[in-house]
N, C-alpha and C positions, 0 to 999 in steps of 0.2 A: 063844870062846863056844860051848859045846856045848849042843845042844838035842835033845830026843827028837822027831825029825822026824815020826814016825808019829802020836804023840800030839797034836802041835800041829796036824797036818793034819786030824785028826778033830775038833778042838775046834769049828771053825765049824759042825759038823753038829748040835751040841747047844746050844740057846739057854741062856744063863746064867740062873741063878735069882737074882733081885735082890730083896732084902728092903727093907723101909722103912729109910731112913737119915736121919740128921740132916742139916740144910743144910750144904753144904761151905763152907769158909773163903772161897772167892772169890765166894760167892753171898749173903753177908750182910755188913753193914757195922757198924763200931764207932762210926760217927758222923763219922769224919775225912773231910774234903773234899779231902784232898791227893791227888796223883797216885799211882796204884798202880804200883809197879815190879815187872816180871816178870823175875826172875832165877831160872831154874828148871832142873831136870834133865830131860834128854831120855829119854823112855821109848818103846820101839819097840812094834810091834803084838803081840809076844809077851810084853809086860809086863816086858821086860828093860831095864835101864839101858844107854844108849849110851856105850861107853867107846872112846876113840880108838885104843887099842892092840889092839882086837879085829879080826879078819878073818874073813869079810867084814864091813864096816861095814853096819849096817842104817839105814834112814830112821826118823825119829821118828814116833810115832803121836799124832795130835791127841786121839783117844779117851783114850789113857792119859796123855799129857803134860798136856793142858789139863784132862782129866777128873780129875786128881788134886786139883784145887781147885774145879772147876765140875761141876755135874750134867749130864753129857754126854747122858744119856738124855732129860732134859727139854728140853734145847736141841735135840736131834735130832727133837723132835716139832713143831718150828716150820714155818711155811709154806714156807720154802726147801727143807726137807729131807723132808717128810712125804708127797710126792705118791704114792709107791708104796704107802702104807698102805691096807689094805682098810676101815678104820674111820674114815677121814677124810672130812669134808664137803668138797664140791667148791669152795665159795666162789664169789665172782664170777668169771665167765669171764675168762681171761687169755690171753696169747699161747701157741700150741701150739709144740711142738718140730716143725720142718718138715724132713722127709726129702726132700731135693731131689737129683735126679740127671738131667742132660740125656740121658745114655746110655739111661736107662730111661724117659724121657719122664714123669718122676715128680716131683710136689711133693705131699707126703703129710702132713697135719696129725695129730700124735700127742699124746696126753696120758694120764697115768695117772688124771687127774681126770675125773669124768663131766661133761664140757663139751659143748655142742651141736656137732654136726658134726665132732668129732674122734674118732679111733680109739685105743683102748687098745692099747699095744704087744703085750700078751699075746694080744689077739684076732687078730692077724695072724701070730702065731708068732715075734715079735721077742723074743729072750731078754734078760734084764736085763744080761747080760755084754756083748752087742752094743750094747744101748741106751746103756750107760755109755761104751763105746768111741766111739760116734758123738757123743753130746751132752754128755759129762762135761767137754768143753773149756770150756764156759760154764755150768758148774754148781758150786755150792759144796760138792758132795759129799753124803754121806748118802743117803737114799732107798734104792732097790733095790740100789745098789752097796754099801750098808753093812748090809743086812738079809740075813743068812745063810739065813733061812727062805725067801727068795725065789730063791735061787740054784738054777739048774737043773743036774741031774746031769750032763748032757752036757758042761757047761763047768766042772766042779769042778776039773779039773787046771789050766785057765786061770785060774780064780779063785785057786787056790793060788799060782800064779806071780805074778800081778799084785797080789794082796792086796785088802783092802777099799778102797773108795772112801769114806773117812771124812769127816765134816763138816770142811770146811777152814776152821777158825776164823780163820786168818790172812787168808783172802781178803777178809774184811770188816774185821777188827779190827787188822791190821798197819798201823801208821802210818809205817813206815819207807819212804822213797822208793826203796829198793833192792828192795823186794818186786816180783816180776815175774809178773803174771797171765798174760802171754803164754807164759812158760816153763811155768807150771802147765798151760795148755791143751795145749801141745806134749807134755808128759809123758802126759797123758790120752789123747791120740791114739795114742801108742806103747804104750798099755795099761799104763803104769807107775803104776797106781792108788795103791799104797802109797807110791810115791816122790814124787808130784807136789807135795804141800805142802812137803816138804823142799827140792825143787829150786827152788821159787819163793821160799823164805823168805830167800835171800841169805846163809845161814849155811853152805851146801854147794852143790856141783854134782853133777848126776846125768848119767851117760852110759849109753848102751845102750838096749835096747828089749826089754821083756817080750814084745811082740807077735812078735818074731823067734825066741823061744826054743821049743824042742820041748816037748811035753807032759810029758816025763820030766825036765825041767830042775829041778835042786835049788838053790833060792836060798841055802841055807846053806852049801853047798859052794862056791858062787861060781865053779865051774869054767866056763870058756868053752867053747862048742861047738867041734867040729872045723872048722866053716866059718869061715875067716879074716875073711870080709867082715861078719860080724855080731858084735855085742857084747852080753853080758848087762847087765842094769841094775846099775849100781854107784854108790854114793854116796861123795863125797869131802868131808869136813867141813873147814871153815876152822878150823884149830887155835887161831888167835888169838881166836876168839869164845868159847872155853871158859876160865872162870876156874879157879884152883887147886882149887876144890871140884867141878870138873866141871859147873858150871852155865853156862847161856847166857842172855844178856840178849835179850829180845824187846821191841821198841817197840810196845806194845799200847795201844789207846785204845778207849773206849766212844763217843767222839765221832767216828763213822766219816766219813772224808773222802768227798766226793761222787764223786771219781774212782774210789774203790773200787767204788761202786755202778755207775758208768757202763760198766765193762768188760763187764758182762752186760746192762745196761739201756739202752744207747745206741740211738737210732733217728735216721736221717738220710735226707734226700731223695736217692735214687739218682742223680738228675740234677744234684745240687748238693752234693757231699760236703763242701764247705767252709762250707756254711750253718751259721752258729752264732748264730742270733737269741737263743737262751737263754730260760730260764723266768723270769717276772717275780718269782717267789718267791726264786729264786736270786740274782737281781740285787738284791733287797732285803735280802740277807744271810742268808736262811734256808738250811738244808741239807736234803738228802733225809731224814735221820733225824729232823728236827724234826717233819715230818708223818707219816712212816712209822715210828712209834715201836713199841717192843715191850718186854716184860718178859723174865724169864729163859726163859720158854717160847718166845720168839722167834716168837710169832704176830704177824707184822708187821701194823700198822694199814694197811688198804687203803681207808680212807675209807668203808666200807660199814656199819659198826656204828652204833648210836644215839648212842654217845658218841665216835665216832672223829673224826679230823681231816678231815672232809669239807668241801667248799666251804660248805655251808649251816651247819654247826656252827661254823666259824671266823668266817664273815663275817656271819652273821645272829644266832646265838644267844650265843656266848661271847665273841667279840672276841679269841680267843686269839692270841697273838703280835702284838697290836696291829692285827689285821686290820681294815681299814676296812669299814663297812657300806655297801654300794652303794645308791644312791637309785633308779637306773633311771628317772629322771625322763622322763615322756612315753611310757614303754613300757607298752602295754596289759598288765594283770595276767595275761591268758591265756598270755602268753609264758612266765612263770615257772611255770605249771602244765604246759605241754606241752613245754617244752624243758629239757634238762639244762644246768647251768652250763658244762659243757665244750663244748657246742654252739657257743656264741658266743666262748668264751675259750681253747680249746685247739687246738694244732696249727695247720697252715696253714689259711687260709680256703678255702671251697669253690671248686673249679675246674670248668670245663666238662668236663674229663676228669681224674679223680683222679690224683694224683702218684705216681710209683714210689718206694717206700721200701726202705731196707735197715735191718735190725736186728742187734744183736749175736748173739742167739740163732739167727737164721735164716741169717746170712751170715758168721758167725765174725769179726766186726769185731774189730780189735785184734791179730790174729795176723800174724806176719811172712809176707810173700809172698802175701797174699790178693788175689783179683781186685778191681780197682776198676771193673770194667765195670758200667754202669748197667743192662745187660740180664741180669745174672747171676740165675739161679734161686736161691731162689724169687721169683716175681713178686708183690710185695705192693703194694697200692694203698691210698691214703688222701688225703683224708678221704672216707668214705662215710657217709651219714646214714641211720640206721635207728632203729627203736624198741628201747629197752632193756627189761629185765624189768619196770620200773616204768611202762612205756608212754610214756616221754618220748623225743623225738627226740634222738639222741646221735651223736657222731662215732665212726667205727670204722676200723680197718684191715680189709682184705679180701684173701682168697686163694681162687683157684679150684683145688680139688683135682684131681689127675690121677694115675691109677694103673691097674694091671691087676688084674682081679678074676674071681671065679667067680660066675656068675649061676645061681641055683636058684629057679625061679618068679619072684617079685618081690624075693627077697632077694639083695642083692649083698654078697659077702664079698671084701675085698681080699686079694691074694696077697702073700706075703712077698717084697719086692723082692730080698732076699739070695738067695733060692732060684731066682729067675728071671733074675738079672742076666746070666748067661752065654748064656741062651737068647735074650733080647731083644737083647743086644749082638751075638750071632752073626748075627742077621738084619739089624739096622739098621746096625751097624758104624760108629757115629758118631764122628768125630774132630773136635774143636772147634779147627780150625787157626787161627781168628781170635781165639780166647781170650775169646769173648763170654760164655761160661757159660750161654747161653740154649738154648731149644729148637732142635733140628734141624727142618727142614721135611720132614715125611714124607708120603707119599702113602697112599691107601687100600689099595693093593696090598701095601705094606710092613706096615701094621698087620694086614691080613688074614693075611699070612704068619706074623706073630708069633703071632696067635691060633690059626692052624693048628698051629704048632709046640707051643704050650702044650697044645693039645687032644691031640696025638699023644704028648706026654711024659707025660701023666697027672697033671701037677701041678694042673691045673684039673679037679676031679672032675666037674663038670657042664658048664656052657657058659662058656668063657673069653670075657671082654669087656674093653673098654678104656673107662674113664671119664675124660672131660676136658671142660672148659667147660660143666659141668652137664648133659651128655648121656652116655648109654651107647651105645657102638658095638659092634655084633655083626656077625657074618658074614652076608652075603647072596649070592645067586647072582652069578656073573660076577666073582668077586674084588672085589666091591663091599662097602661097609659100610652098614649100616642103623642109623639113630640113633633112640633112644627117650628119652623124658624120664627123668632120674635120680631122679625122685620127691623124696625128702627129702635127697638128697645134692647140695646146692647149694654156693654159696660159703660159706666160713667167715669169721666176723667176730669181732673182739675189740676192746675199748674203746680209744680214743685219748684219753689224759688229759694228756699233756704234749707240747710245752712250753705253758705257760699264758701268754696274751697279756694286756697291760693293757687297761683300758677304752677307751683311745683307738684301739687296734687291734682291738677286738672286732668280731664280726660284727654288722652293723647300724649301726655308727658312722657310715657314709656314707648312712644313710637307710633307709626301709622297702624300697625297691626292690632293695636288696642281696640280699634274700631273696625278695621278692614281685614282682620285675620280670618281664616277659613271658619273658625268657630267662635268668633267674637260675639259677646253677649249683646252688643249695641244693636246688631242686626238679627242675630240668630238665637237670642235668649228666648225662653219659653214661658209664656204667661199662663199660670194656672187658672183653670175655669173653676170657679167656686160654686158649689152646689151641695145641698143635703141629701141628694139622691145617688147613692153609690152605684145602683144598678144602671144608671145612665151617665157614668163617668165619661167625660169628654176629654179628647186629647188636648194638651196645651196649645195655645195659639202662639205661633212664632212672632217675634217682634216685627219682622219684615212683613208678615201677613197682616198684622195689626195696622201697620202703616200703609197696607194695600199696595205693596210693592212686591215684585217677583222675587222669591227667595233664590231662584236659579240665577237670575241676573246678578243678585248680590253676591252669590257664591262664585260666579265666574269672575266678577270684578275682584273679589277677595283673593281668588287663586292667582291673579296677576302679581300680587305682592310677594309670592314665593320666588318669582324670577326677577323682581325689581332690582335686588342687589346685583345679579348678574347683568341686568340691562344697564345699570348705572356704570358697571365696570366696562361694558362694551362701548357705551357712549363716551366714557372718559378716554378709552383707548382710541376710539375713532376720532376724538377731538385732538389727541396728542399726536397721532400719526401724521396728519398734515403739517403740524407744527415741527415735528421731527424732520420731515422731508425738507421743509423750508429752511430749517436750521442747517441741514447737511449742505443744501445748495448754497447757502450764504457762506459757509466754511469754504466750500469748493471755489466759490467766486473770489473770496478774499485771497485764497491761495493762488488762484490764477493771476490776480492783479499783482500780487507780490512777485511771482515768477517773471511776469512781463516787465516790471520795473527793474528787476535784477538783470535781465537780458539787455535792457537799454543802457544800463550803467556800464556793462562790460563792452 
């Protein structure tokens, strides 16, 4: 298979001109409700058919293989793939990508969407190539890894070797039990972007690493470097999967299995990894895609639109999927006005101290050999109760950001951790011998020395500082640190929506005092301030304080519940007393009438 290497190399630099086209065969129906069988030919990223007798063999391209029958461009505009686009609406806040590194004392919330408290990777100098290498492990592809216009010139040679990170259609739609998402993740970590879907598909195996290849490596020559210890990425297809017409069968489904979603969307208590209470909807026979529906554009329903599969739309308005209408007998209507449905029904109930959580995106769950330590960074807490954009109290996950930055006046700009890693590690020299994956305990003098080194290196153009636990730490006399408020850079939160609990396990099922008791965690729980600086340990933040409400007012209101049983008794007595008096007078009246009638008869 001969190619014009230079021409192919230049093609990504020029965006293709796409004219209006008729719907593709896979995007329309002829009315048949039978199962669609995918016996198809494999096409690589250079639009060439994969033939087993060619060397070197190339991985197939989802853009060209699946795109032969489906509108790839329209699919790639969906929620899972469009975060890097400049013309996309941010939508409801979701979980950030968290860059955590105990060596750097860093847990850094990132997002290409304009979400509160999160940093755009571009703003800290994190290039798309590095972003995909870090977080592509739990990503379905697309986005900045598939947008050649976003590729930075400094990494063009690396992009040329690794290839596009195309939308991985198989990550969701492959119904074969042999599909291996963990293999996909491992290939992305090795920067084998173009090879990852092929490696996970179970029709081929992939060896080697694009990350180990020199900048001048030619993927079409396939020649191994002179260093014996490293191998170039190579694909080996299972010849038995090819029929005589050179087609391959893929077990594809539109009814996506829940476990396909869970590789990227799992969340579990860090202190109880075996906890599997489950979601009431799943136990009732529903599946993720029953609520999170989408059309060809793959704009996944997130329950926020007026016609979406929200709690209110299903349980109050439409009765969709046979959803029962809750009565909420005895519940004062103000609760339905001030609380989100998820407040009482989602996640674990409130605790005096929020629970530690792990998620797939943050902790790389599902990969072989990952740490099972409950102390592993990033430190995510839940549930935390705060007001959502609609002004309702809702449950959230919470993360305290921690990073090194440059302070100019009152403006704090984070420093790119990749550029300062050697400097910070050279000073701290942290070795996690216990394998906790958590913060090292550092002194003021160590942080002072790091700041001093950052200043002398010129990486921080103005004043180098360290932000952690909602405070900015700057240098002071005597190798001490001076702390100032971090202004708008506080903890980052995002909604907690699952797992949904049934009514019998909902918040308030044990009575009013579950929320309104004098020491109820819903208002008086204490949120731990997370920081690697023990000398500056801060008091926990009360839940009511986090909600920016008066704790005293909450406690006075809670105290009223101590006397409410008495008050109810008094009210009942006061209600019965007039009735008793009326009853007595009725009896006396009846008696008087009877005596009058008796006298007349005599």
